[in-house]
GUKEKE-136591 format. One record per residue (C-alpha): residue number from 0; y, x, z. Coordinates in nm, 4 decimals, m for minus. Example, Ala and Ser with C-alpha at 12.3 -4.5 7.8 and 13.67 -1.06 7.14 Angstrom:
2
+-----+----------+----------+----------+
: num :    north :     east :       up :
+-----+----------+----------+----------+
:   0 :  m0.4500 :   1.2300 :   0.7800 :
:   1 :  m0.1060 :   1.3670 :   0.7140 :
+-----+----------+----------+----------+
END
This chain:
98
+-----+----------+----------+----------+
: num :    north :     east :       up :
+-----+----------+----------+----------+
:   0 :   0.0000 :   0.0000 :   0.0000 :
:   1 :   0.3334 :   0.1370 :  m0.1018 :
:   2 :   0.6483 :   0.0715 :  m0.2927 :
:   3 :   0.6837 :   0.0925 :  m0.6685 :
:   4 :   0.9544 :   0.2870 :  m0.8433 :
:   5 :   1.1738 :   0.1146 :  m1.0996 :
:   6 :   0.9895 :   0.2884 :  m1.3844 :
:   7 :   0.6515 :   0.1649 :  m1.2630 :
:   8 :   0.7866 :  m0.1860 :  m1.2155 :
:   9 :   0.9337 :  m0.1944 :  m1.5675 :
:  10 :   0.6082 :  m0.0634 :  m1.7121 :
:  11 :   0.4080 :  m0.3352 :  m1.5348 :
:  12 :   0.6468 :  m0.6023 :  m1.6630 :
:  13 :   0.6179 :  m0.4772 :  m2.0229 :
:  14 :   0.2372 :  m0.4681 :  m1.9980 :
:  15 :   0.2318 :  m0.8253 :  m1.8685 :
:  16 :   0.4651 :  m0.9421 :  m2.1461 :
:  17 :   0.2726 :  m0.7652 :  m2.4277 :
:  18 :  m0.0869 :  m0.7285 :  m2.3085 :
:  19 :  m0.2429 :  m0.7057 :  m2.6560 :
:  20 :  m0.0436 :  m0.3905 :  m2.7380 :
:  21 :  m0.1924 :  m0.2226 :  m2.4307 :
:  22 :  m0.5515 :  m0.3060 :  m2.5367 :
:  23 :  m0.6104 :  m0.5733 :  m2.2749 :
:  24 :  m0.9064 :  m0.7845 :  m2.3990 :
:  25 :  m0.8637 :  m1.1421 :  m2.5224 :
:  26 :  m1.0791 :  m1.2883 :  m2.2468 :
:  27 :  m0.8236 :  m1.1639 :  m1.9932 :
:  28 :  m0.5329 :  m1.3654 :  m2.1399 :
:  29 :  m0.4323 :  m1.7036 :  m2.0016 :
:  30 :  m0.3853 :  m1.8796 :  m2.3380 :
:  31 :  m0.7002 :  m1.8417 :  m2.5453 :
:  32 :  m0.7320 :  m1.9883 :  m2.8947 :
:  33 :  m0.4111 :  m2.1912 :  m2.8972 :
:  34 :  m0.4788 :  m2.5308 :  m3.0538 :
:  35 :  m0.1916 :  m2.5029 :  m3.3030 :
:  36 :  m0.1949 :  m2.1420 :  m3.4247 :
:  37 :  m0.5355 :  m2.0206 :  m3.3013 :
:  38 :  m0.3908 :  m1.7082 :  m3.1393 :
:  39 :  m0.4598 :  m1.5484 :  m2.8036 :
:  40 :  m0.1509 :  m1.4893 :  m2.5902 :
:  41 :  m0.0233 :  m1.4375 :  m2.2377 :
:  42 :   0.2237 :  m1.7039 :  m2.1271 :
:  43 :   0.4526 :  m1.6468 :  m1.8303 :
:  44 :   0.5792 :  m1.8761 :  m1.5511 :
:  45 :   0.7533 :  m2.1915 :  m1.6799 :
:  46 :   0.6003 :  m2.1568 :  m2.0238 :
:  47 :   0.2533 :  m2.1891 :  m1.8740 :
:  48 :   0.3407 :  m2.5144 :  m1.6961 :
:  49 :   0.4932 :  m2.6649 :  m2.0099 :
:  50 :   0.1935 :  m2.5620 :  m2.2254 :
:  51 :  m0.0467 :  m2.7158 :  m1.9735 :
:  52 :   0.1580 :  m3.0373 :  m1.9699 :
:  53 :   0.1596 :  m3.0455 :  m2.3523 :
:  54 :  m0.2178 :  m2.9981 :  m2.3604 :
:  55 :  m0.2763 :  m3.2811 :  m2.1145 :
:  56 :  m0.0385 :  m3.5114 :  m2.3034 :
:  57 :  m0.2217 :  m3.4314 :  m2.6282 :
:  58 :  m0.5585 :  m3.5077 :  m2.4661 :
:  59 :  m0.4244 :  m3.8378 :  m2.3311 :
:  60 :  m0.2708 :  m3.9274 :  m2.6673 :
:  61 :  m0.5943 :  m3.8764 :  m2.8615 :
:  62 :  m0.7789 :  m4.0546 :  m2.5785 :
:  63 :  m1.0252 :  m3.7727 :  m2.5231 :
:  64 :  m1.2619 :  m3.8015 :  m2.2275 :
:  65 :  m1.0855 :  m3.5192 :  m2.0425 :
:  66 :  m0.7454 :  m3.6770 :  m2.1023 :
:  67 :  m0.8600 :  m4.0130 :  m1.9725 :
:  68 :  m1.0050 :  m3.8531 :  m1.6581 :
:  69 :  m0.6697 :  m3.6823 :  m1.5981 :
:  70 :  m0.4903 :  m4.0129 :  m1.6547 :
:  71 :  m0.7156 :  m4.1952 :  m1.4081 :
:  72 :  m0.6858 :  m3.9185 :  m1.1487 :
:  73 :  m1.0603 :  m3.8502 :  m1.1440 :
:  74 :  m1.2534 :  m3.5229 :  m1.1506 :
:  75 :  m1.2471 :  m3.3685 :  m1.4956 :
:  76 :  m1.5022 :  m3.0879 :  m1.4919 :
:  77 :  m1.8249 :  m3.2777 :  m1.4405 :
:  78 :  m1.8347 :  m3.2954 :  m1.0625 :
:  79 :  m2.0116 :  m3.5843 :  m0.8935 :
:  80 :  m1.7740 :  m3.8470 :  m0.7581 :
:  81 :  m2.0038 :  m4.0944 :  m0.5847 :
:  82 :  m1.9703 :  m3.9515 :  m0.2350 :
:  83 :  m1.7195 :  m3.6650 :  m0.2433 :
:  84 :  m1.3451 :  m3.6600 :  m0.2947 :
:  85 :  m1.2666 :  m3.9865 :  m0.1220 :
:  86 :  m0.9733 :  m3.8718 :   0.0902 :
:  87 :  m0.6987 :  m3.8951 :  m0.1705 :
:  88 :  m0.7813 :  m4.2480 :  m0.2772 :
:  89 :  m0.6584 :  m4.5562 :  m0.0953 :
:  90 :  m0.9054 :  m4.8374 :  m0.0532 :
:  91 :  m0.7396 :  m5.1717 :  m0.0037 :
:  92 :  m0.9539 :  m5.4102 :   0.1974 :
:  93 :  m0.7698 :  m5.7199 :   0.3073 :
:  94 :  m0.8780 :  m5.9798 :   0.5611 :
:  95 :  m0.8866 :  m6.3450 :   0.4707 :
:  96 :  m0.6270 :  m6.5585 :   0.6429 :
:  97 :  m0.7646 :  m6.8648 :   0.8167 :
+-----+----------+----------+----------+
END
């Protein structure tokens, strides 16, 4: 544990911004096979959130299974939902008035 010099910090930032130039493999990047241009890239901060939102909106628009699960607020990646994950949901049981 130590402090970084300004040179080291700048070098790290440039590597993060252009990982392909520094021979970082494609599987390490956070945007693999972009749906529109088919390229591998590393997206930073706010760009990542907006890309994720665009992807989810596209899935909802084409009514894909994954998009519908996101829309309904259910598990997306094949987990079982019969018994687990009940805390976030509200179950409304009302008594009959006499």
